[in-house]
C-alpha positions in Angstrom: 171.3 81.9 62.4 173.6 79.5 60.8 172.1 78.1 57.5 173.3 74.5 57.1 170.4 73.6 55.0 170.6 71.9 51.4 169.5 75.1 49.5 172.4 77.2 50.7 174.8 75.0 48.6 172.4 74.7 45.7 172.3 78.3 44.9 174.0 80.2 42.0 177.5 81.1 42.7 177.2 84.5 41.8 174.0 85.0 43.8 175.6 83.7 46.7 178.8 85.7 46.4 176.5 88.6 46.1 174.6 88.0 49.4 177.7 87.4 51.1 179.3 90.8 50.0 176.0 92.5 50.9 176.0 91.1 54.3 179.8 92.3 54.8 179.2 95.7 53.6 176.4 96.0 56.4 178.6 94.0 59.0 182.2 93.9 58.0 183.1 91.6 61.1 179.9 89.0 60.5 182.0 86.0 61.2 179.2 83.8 59.6 179.1 85.6 56.2 183.2 85.6 56.5 182.9 81.8 57.0 180.5 81.1 54.2 182.1 83.6 51.7 185.6 81.8 52.6 183.8 78.5 51.7 182.4 79.6 48.4 186.0 81.2 47.6 187.7 77.5 48.2 184.7 76.2 45.9 185.5 78.6 43.2 189.3 78.1 43.4 189.9 81.5 44.9 192.4 80.5 47.7 193.9 83.8 48.3 190.7 85.5 49.0 189.6 82.5 51.2 193.0 82.8 53.2 192.1 86.8 53.6 188.9 85.7 55.4 190.7 82.9 57.4 193.2 85.8 58.6 190.2 88.0 59.3 188.5 85.2 61.6 191.8 84.8 63.2 191.8 88.5 64.2 188.1 88.5 65.4 188.4 85.0 67.2 192.0 85.2 68.8 190.7 82.3 71.1 189.1 80.6 68.3 185.5 80.2 67.4 183.0 78.0 65.4 183.5 80.1 62.4 187.3 80.2 62.2 187.3 76.4 62.9 185.0 75.5 60.3 186.6 77.5 57.6 189.9 76.4 58.6 188.8 72.5 58.2 186.9 73.4 55.0 190.4 74.9 53.5 192.1 72.1 54.9 190.0 69.8 53.0 188.7 68.0 56.0 185.7 70.0 56.3 182.5 69.1 55.2 179.0 70.8 55.0 175.9 68.7 55.9 174.5 69.5 52.5 177.3 68.0 50.7 
């Protein structure tokens, strides 16, 4: 389930980071967690980490997927979250 609710964007950055890390420990190829974590990395100016998530999504989605496109757009600065 994709969480595009306002509460997702209002959470404590450290708490969000912790939750995405836990999700990826349980399921390393979780595309939604990779996208959300990548967006968080952009928000906290850790572009190198955001790009790593993007590269992993490119491998998981060789023919593209929603999560890949959303993160790509977010990195490019043209993506927006519904809660913003």
